N, C-alpha and C positions, 0 to 999 in steps of 0.2 A: 339456557338457562342461566340462570347466578344463584349461585349456592354457598351455606354461611357452616361456618363452626354451631354447632352448640351442645347444651351439657344435659347429663340427665341428673337429677338429684338421691342419686344411690349409691354404694358402698360400692367397694371390687370383687367382695364377700360375694356379692348375689350375683354378678357379673358368673365370676368364676363358678358358683353353682352349677348356672345355666349350661354355659360353654361344657362343663364336662361330660352334663347332660344329653348334650347334644353330641360330644364329642362320643360318649359309650353311643351310642343310638346310631352312629354312622357306623363305630368297630361292627356291632352286633349285625350292621348287615349288609356288611362290608359296599359301601356305600362308595361309586368312586372320585377322581376329584370334583369340588363343587366352586362354585365362585365366589364364596366367602368361608374362609375358616371358623371352627364353630365358633371361638373369641367375635365374632365380626357379625355371626348368626345374633348373638347373643343379646351381642348391643343394637342390632339393628331390631330386634324384641322390644325388648326393652324402650326401645325411642319411641316405641309405638302406643307400649300401655302405658307405657307412663309419662310422655309429653303428648299423647295424642295426635302423635306427628302422621299423617296418609299417605298411603302407598306410593303415588307420583312422586312423596317429597321425599322417600326413603329412598327409592330409586335411583332419583338425581345421585342426591345423595355418596349412594354407597357406591354407585356407580355398575348398576344393576336396572333388568326391563321388574317393571311394575308388578309384572304374571310371577317374575323370582320373587320379589320381595315379601307378596301376597304369602308363595310356598313357605317361604323358608319362615314368614313367621305364623302362620299356621301350626306349623308341622313341629317351632318350638314351644306352642299356646298347647298344644294337646298333651307331649310330655312334660311337660309344668301342671297339668292338669292330672294327669294320672297320678303324679305324687299326693293331691290335697285329699286330704280325709274326711271320710265320710261322718254323721254325726255320731254313731256305733265309738269312732274312733276320739273323734272328740271332744264325747262324755268323760273320755278318765280325766281331763283337765277341768273341763270347764265343772263337775260332782266337786272338784274340791275350791270350786273359788267359796268366799263367804256370802255371797251370793254374784246374780245375775242377771243382766238386761235384757228384752225382747223387746228391737221395733222392726219395723219395716220400712223399704226406702224403694223406689219409681226410679231404675235405669232407666232415661229416654231414650227410644228409639227410629226412625224413617218406619214414617208410614208403609205398611206391608199389602200386602195382599185384602189378606183373612183382617180388617181394623178391626173390626168389632171387640174378638177377645182381647186385644190389648189396646184397648182404651182407657186410660183411669179416670172417671167420673171425677175423683174426688180430688186428680190432679191438672184434671182434661188434659188429656196430652196421653200419647200412645208411648206406650215402657213394658216392663218386664220387673214384677216383681219378690226383690230379693229378700231375706230375712238375714236381722245380724245379731248373735249373741255378742256380750259386752259384759266382760269383766266387772269388778268395783270400780278399778280406777276408769274406764273410761275404752279402755283397749280392745281391739279387736279380736275375736276367740275365735269364731263361725261364720262362716255366711252361707247358705241356704244354695240349690239349683234355683234358676229363674222360674217361676210361671207369670204366664200371660197377665199384661195391666191390670188388666179387670178386677182379676183374685182378691179377692177382701186377707186383710192380714191375717183375721182369724183361723180361718180357711185356712190358707196358705203351710201356719204354723202347723194345723192337725194335716196338713195335706204329709208335710217331711218329716210328722213322726213324735217333729219337738214338747208340745206340751205334754205328752205321755212318756218321753225321755229322759224332761225335768221333770214328775209327778214323781217317777219311779228312783232319780238317783237323787228324790228327796231335795232339789238344789231352789231353792226360795228365787222367785224370779220377783222382776217387777219389770209391769208392760204400761204403755199407753189406756186410752177408753175402746179402743179398736178392739182388745183383747179377752171384754166384757165377756163372761160365762165361758172364757176356757176352763176355770178352777181348777184343781190340783195344786199345786206349787207356786200360781201363777197371781199376783195382785197387782187389782188395776184397780184408777178411782175410784171414788163414790161419783153414780149419776145420776143427776139431779131426772128429775121422773113426773108423771100428770100426777100421781098419786103422792108423789114428796115434791113439792114444790119449793121446796127451800132446805138445804144440807144442814145440819146442824154446827158446832165449831166444831166440837169432834171430828166429826168428816172431813173439815175445811183443811182443820192439820192436817189429815193422816193425806189428804190433798196434793197438799202443799210439801210435806213429807216425800211423797213418791215424784211428785215434778222436778223437784230439788234430785232425786237416786237419778230419775228417770234421764237428764240433763246430760249427766255422764255416758252417758249412753249414744248420746248425736255424734261424743267426738267417735265413735268408731265406723257411723257414716261418713263421716266430714273425712277420718282415716282412709276407706273406702273408695272416696268419689276423688282423692287426690291424684287416684290415675284420669290421669284425663282423657283416658281410652272412654272409660264411664260416663264423660260428658252428657256423649249423646252416639251409641251404638248406629252405623251405616256399617250392619250386616243383618243376615239372617239371623232373628230372634232367637231360632238355634242353637247358634252359637254361642250366644249369652253365658249358656252356665260354666262352658268348657272357659270362655275370660275368666269371671269373677273365679270358678275354683285356681287358676294359674296366677293372676292375681295374689291369693290367698295364700299362697304355697311363697308367692316371694313374697308376700309381709312378711309374713313369720323369716325366714329369712332372715331379710334386714334388721326384723327387729330380733333378732337372737344376738347380736353385733351385743344388744345395752342392757342383755340380762347376766352378765358376765363370764 
């Protein structure tokens, strides 16, 4: 089998953070000798999450078994996911924003035994629904746990308590037509209906302004999907939440180096 060097577009700060987290975990468990040092295990995990490298590729590149590669990656993901913020914690930062942008995205998955709950009729594929909150500049602030892909965006936002939290914090939030009926502090575009075949000039102007703001929110989703593992999850859908939470933690570590 041939092997080749590859690059991961991330800083050493993120690598060191994850390596320190793994090192502390091993010390706490009094773990004995491992095939990979904490730094190498952290590099292995980042290669899987950021570049989407398969376990067989990683095993060949790091000269370990496929099962060992899987176990090391899962261990690191669970350590990162344990540090992820819940919505209540994230709201401390969200309530300080000028306004928030709420949107949902579908993370594709392989077919599963119980296919129906995970099939999205809107996207015509199987996946999991993740709700994303962005700031006014389109930066990723928070991502929700994953729900089956058939879940409507508004239903998912209510299930996670996002609508109530934003309304209680009095944060003006812009969302697309999929969130109509959310009420509270959520603002959605006007929609043509049978009793209102045409929108007024004012309503059209409001819709255009709403669309310009929501376009920035697409940057947050694009940021989330720069992690190639999310191009298509080839694991149990129940692991999707931990993967998204781990990525969110790594993203905030990486983004903090630009915050001064």
